[in-house]
C-alpha positions, 0 to 999 in steps of 0.5 A: 313139315319134315318127318321127325325120326326118334332113335332110341332103345327104351320105349318107356321114354317115348310117351312124353315125346309122343304127346308133344309131337301129337299136340304140335301136329308133328309127323314122327316115327320111332326107330327102336334100336335094341335090334334091327336090320338096316340096308346101309347101301340105300339112302336113309329116309329124309327128315330130322333125326333125333337120337335118344340113345343111352349109355345105360342101354345094357341095363335093359338087356340092350348091350349092343344098342349103342353100337347099332346106333353108332352105325345108324348115325354114321349112315345118316351123317354120311348121307347128309341127314340132319341129326340132333345128338349125332355120332359125336354126342353118342361117342361122348355119352358112352365114354367117360374118358372121352367126356373128360378129354372133351371137357378138358379141351374146352378148359373145364376142370375134371377130377384127376382120372386114371384109366385102368382095366383088369382087377389087378391093374385097378388095384395097382393103379389105386395104390400107385396114384392115390395112396392114402386117399379116397377113390371114386371108381367109375365105369367108363360106360355106365349110365344112371350112376351105375357102378360108381363107388366110393372107397376110403383108400386103395386097401378098401378098393383092393378088398372089394375087388377080391370080395364076392361083392365085386361085379 
């Protein structure tokens, strides 16, 4: 049986996996990617790799864990390792814009989406693209629904952007 390598940054997720692997007698190892050192000039260990990396890593003070995981996944894929939830899955996990593009490419409808970065640009985009309409503001990288907000129109969004409640 090949070694199973589980890539993640949140130890709280692991007990159910540990139980399932133990119950089935499967050999496995954790790779906690909230930090680390990896010799990318050497081949990675053999086995099956499973990525549990999350876009919400930053909410656990692991701001750069997805970037570290992306580098490790590229290393694994470059060496032909079998990876479940590889680089493409992580790319979709950390970008709502790329998720929507992939869904549309597959013929799945998504809500009208306007990408804007910067407070004045967000306010201006809301006024230009959604006049008099409710607006859902969703960060490109979030996780767990964090940062998703509903505004009843561009004026309400602009007021929030100028308020002390703005994050």
